[in-house]
C-alpha angles and dihedrals in degrees: 000000000000122000141148140212101209113163136039118318119233119260088256091059098256108149124240128228126034091335090077092061096052094068092111089065100046093095131038124211127208108235090208105050104008095241111160127208142133085258115016091191092065115103114253119168093186091053091052088057093043096058088062094057134096088237091062093047091050092050092046091052093048108140089231101136097205112081093207093052091045091055090055090050092049088052090049089054089055089049090055091047088052092048095247105135094170094056089048087053092051097046091048089050088053089054086055089053088057089052089049090055091049090050090241095146100172092046091050091052091049091051091050090052089051091049093050090051090064090065097043119112093027127102105238114206101175117096088206093057093045094049090052092046090050091058091046091052093048093047090052092049092244089151101168094048091045092050091050091051092048089053091049093050095042090055092059097070096237120196131233127324096012095059090051091052091051090049090051091053090048091055092047091049091051089052090046088236111161095175128128120258138178126236089248091054091050091053096042111125094010116131110262120237107234092197091063112081097182121083106262090222089058092046092057097039091050090053092048091053087065085075087085091062119092099245115084 
């Protein structure tokens, strides 16, 4: 299918444009066994083992009423079974995006809390991962944790546009604003750096896309 992502991504990496509306089709589900993947026909030895486990059965029976959100949560359970905490974080965040679209605010916040929990207890080196986690914490009204992460990031002397994004989050946290914003909105009104030729929105969104790579 053809789609596009024209426009500024959200601070939590969700694409703009038509790509946002295709979320229902990002994962496939086997109608026979309930296995969930981007392509259920692809060979996956770990997945074949996973569908026989209690963890899979529990995830498949999750009371989550929305089938799209439930598919993301089943996939997150497979991520945990495979030892991939970051992918579990991302898939759970995607379930929160579904709740956002359905205007289920409290459910979206709870899913973001669940997503953040997958990264807790680990030292995260990547600025990309921490920026994404910061938005997740703020959107779930985890104010103390968000403030601590802002302080950590601010102490590192980040460059443009990352420092400006952290400052934006800091102001939203102070205002107890848990709303969703785009990268462009966060940078609106900030002085432009003339020595940077690339669009700052693209700089940040390109960095955030590294979240899909295995190193965190």
